[in-house]
N, C-alpha and C positions, 0 to 999 in steps of 0.2 A: 700385167700390172694394174690394169683397171679392175680386174676381178679381185685382185688382193687387197686393194684399198676400198672397194665398194662393200656394202652391207651383204652378208651371206644371205642364202635363201631363208626366208621366214623372218628376217630381221630388218626389212626395209624401213627406212626412217627419213622423214623429210626434214632436212637440217635448216630448211628456210623458216620453219615455224617453231613457236609463235613468234611473230615478227617483233624484233627489238629486244628479245631477251638475250642477256649476256651469257657468255660461256664461262666455264671454270678458269680457262686460260684467257689472258687478255688479248684481244683482236690485234693483229699486227705484231705481236710479241714474237720472241724467238721460237716458241713452241709452234705458233702458226706456220712459221717458214720451215721448220725442221720437219714437221709431220706432213707437210704438203709435197714431199719429194718421195715418190714410191720405191726408188731404188735404195736410197739411203735408209728408208723405213724398213725395207726387208733386211738389209745388212745389220741394221742396229737392233732389230728384234732378235736375230740369230746371236749377236754378241751378248745381248742381255741374258738369253736363255742359257748360254755357256757358263756365264757367271753364276746364274741361279743353280744350275746343276752341279757346280762345284761345291756348293754348300750342302752338306749332307742331309740335313732336315728338310731343306727346301727341295732337294732332289727327290726325297722319298715322297713328298707331298705332291709334286708335279708329275712324277713318272708313275706312281702307283695309283693315282686317283684322277687321271685325265684320259681323254680319248686321243692323245697325241700319236701314239703307236698305231692306233686302228685307222685314223683318218686325219693325218697331219695337215692336209690342205685345208679342211674345214675348221681344225683347231686354229690354225694360223689366221683364218679369215675372221673367226669369232674374236680372237684376241685383238686383231687389228681393228675391228669395228668397235671394241670396247675403248681402245686407245683414241680413236677418232671421236667417240662421244665425249670423253673426258677433255679433249682439247677444243673441239669444235662445237659439240652439241649444246643445246640450250641447258642452262644450269639445272633446271627442274628435272629434265629427262636424264641428265648425267648423274644426278644424286639418286634418282630411282634405280638406274643401271647398277651403280656401285652398291647400293644397299641390297640388291639381289645377289650380287657377287659375294657380299660379306656373309649373307645368309647361307649361301652355298658353301662357303669356306668353313662355316661353323660345323659342318659335318665332316670335314677332312681332318683326321687325326690318325696317329698310328705310332710306330716305332721304327727307327732306322735299322740298318743291318747290324749295328753294334749295340742295339737294345736302347738307345736314347729316344725318349718319347718326344712327340711333336704335335703341334697344332697349327693349322694354317693360319689362324688369327692371332698368333704369337706375334706381338708388336715387333720383337727383335727380327723375326723372319720377314715380316711386312716391310720393315725399314730396308732390309737387303734387297727384296724384290723391287720396290719402288725405286731405290737408288740405282740398281743395275739397268733399270729400264730407261730412267732419265740419261744415265751415262751412255748406254749403247746407242740410243737414237741421236743424241747431241754429238758424240764422237764421231758417228758414221757421217753425219752431215758436215762436220767439221773437216774430216779427213778427205772426203770424196766430193763434196758439193762446193762448199764455200767456207773459208777459214773464219772461225768465230773468235773475236777477241776475248780476253779474260772476262770482261763484263758480260758478254753474251753467254758464256759458260755458267756464270754465277746466276744470271737471269733465267736460264733454262731450269735449274734446280729450284730457284725461288718460285717460278711459275707453276712447278709441279706441287707445290705445298698444299693447295686447297683440295685437290684430289687425293693426295696421299693422306691427308688427315681423315678424309671420309672413309677411305679404305682401313684406317686404324693405324697407319704408319706415322705415329706422332713423333717419332725420332728421325724421320727421313731427313737426309742432308738438304740444307737450303742454299749451299754454295758449293763451289768446286772444292774449295779447302776442306769443307765438312765431308765431301765425298771421299777425298783422299784420306782423311782421318778414319772413315768408316772402313775403307778398303784395307788400310794398314792394320786396324784392329781385327778385321775378319780373316785376313790372310792365313794366320796359323791354323785356322780350322778348315780351310779349303783343301780339297783333295780330288784326285782323278778317280775314274770308275769306268766300268764297261758302259755305264749309261751315257757317258760323254761320248764314246766312240759309237755307240748305237745311234745317238741323236744325230751326229755328223753324217753318218751313213744314210739315214732317213732324209735328211735335208738335201743331200746330194743326189738322191735316187728317186725319191718319191714324186709322183705325178702332181707337182705344185705348179709348175709352168708347163706349157705345151712341149711335147717331145723335141720339136725343132729348136726350142730354146733351153733344153736341159743343160747344154754347155754354159749358158749364162747363169743358170740356177747354181751350178758348181762354182763358178767364178765368184759369185756374190757370197757363197758360203765361205770360200777361202778368204775373201775380203773381210768377212765378219771375224774370222779367227785372227787376221792380221792385226786388228785394232783391239783385240782382248788384252787386257793389262795383265802384268805379272802380279801373282805367281801363277795365274791360271793359264796363260799362253804357253808356259814351259811344261805343262803337265804332259805325261806320256802320250795321252790320246790326242793332244793338239799339236804337239812337237812336229814341225815339218808340214803342217796342214795349211799354213798361210799362203800369201801371194807368191807367185813365181816372178822372176825379173821381168819387168815391163808390164805386169798385169795391173799394177796400181794405176798406171796412166790410162789404161783402157777402162778400168771402173769409174774413174773421175770423168772421162768422156761420156759414159753411158748415164751416170748420175746427173751430170750437169745438162745433158740432152733431155733427160726425163722431164725437166721443168717445161720444155718446149712441145712435149707430146700432147696431142688432142685427147685428153683422157676422159672428156665428157664431164657431165654435171655431178661431180663428186662432193663429198662433205665440205672440203675447204671453200669451193666456190658457192656452195649453198649457205654456209655459215656466213660467209662475207656479205651475202645479200640480206641475210636476216638482221645482222647488227647494223648493216647500213640503213636499215629502215628506221632504227632508233635515232641515228644521226640525223637523218632527213627530217624526222618529226621534230627534233629539238631546234633545227635551223628554221623551220617554218613557224 
């Protein structure tokens, strides 16, 4: 879990610097709590990708233009690091990282299997990707770590707005109600595919966690399917792939225990020291 939440090789970053610089997300906000739990972070990330892959244009862009099939562990770590940067990183570094991603997305274009053209920087697709990420991470925390009130759900979407706008997702939902409206409007175009089945197989079998913990990896993938909303959860590739009786309690125990694990000096702790320096200076 420490490996999954820490920066991948070649992307080391000191989240303690520059001292006092704020992040895109407010310190102490819902996002800082949600992204600090590695178990719910893994679950929520899988849920988000399931929702993304159910949208045909996003599916084509993600599956045809990424390294996920070749090296899923590295792709997950890179994506996780980008998420950590947008939540905990100093604003200047987060803006630079997002700008690089936007430039890379500018080269991602093609057509779906039915001939529909797509472009990764299409605001409609960006809105869906940003919304599903916020939903996945927040819902995983809500279901398996600690219940979030309605105001907390709204706050999570609102706190994601600064990074969403930088990515170009100018219409990303800013509240839970707006998320539900987007899901309802997008639902008629969501569809199953062999890609969904391939993704689940990769997530259950790839060497993401060490071999002795592969059972945990499969359990967390099932936990992600369990919280995937309709109509995606009922797609043929996901049907029957959720948690088995009694497993939800096991996931909750694991997720709540994760907060007590000595994971080392990871981005949440480093970022807390960075922003604390600003508060200390203001008091003096």
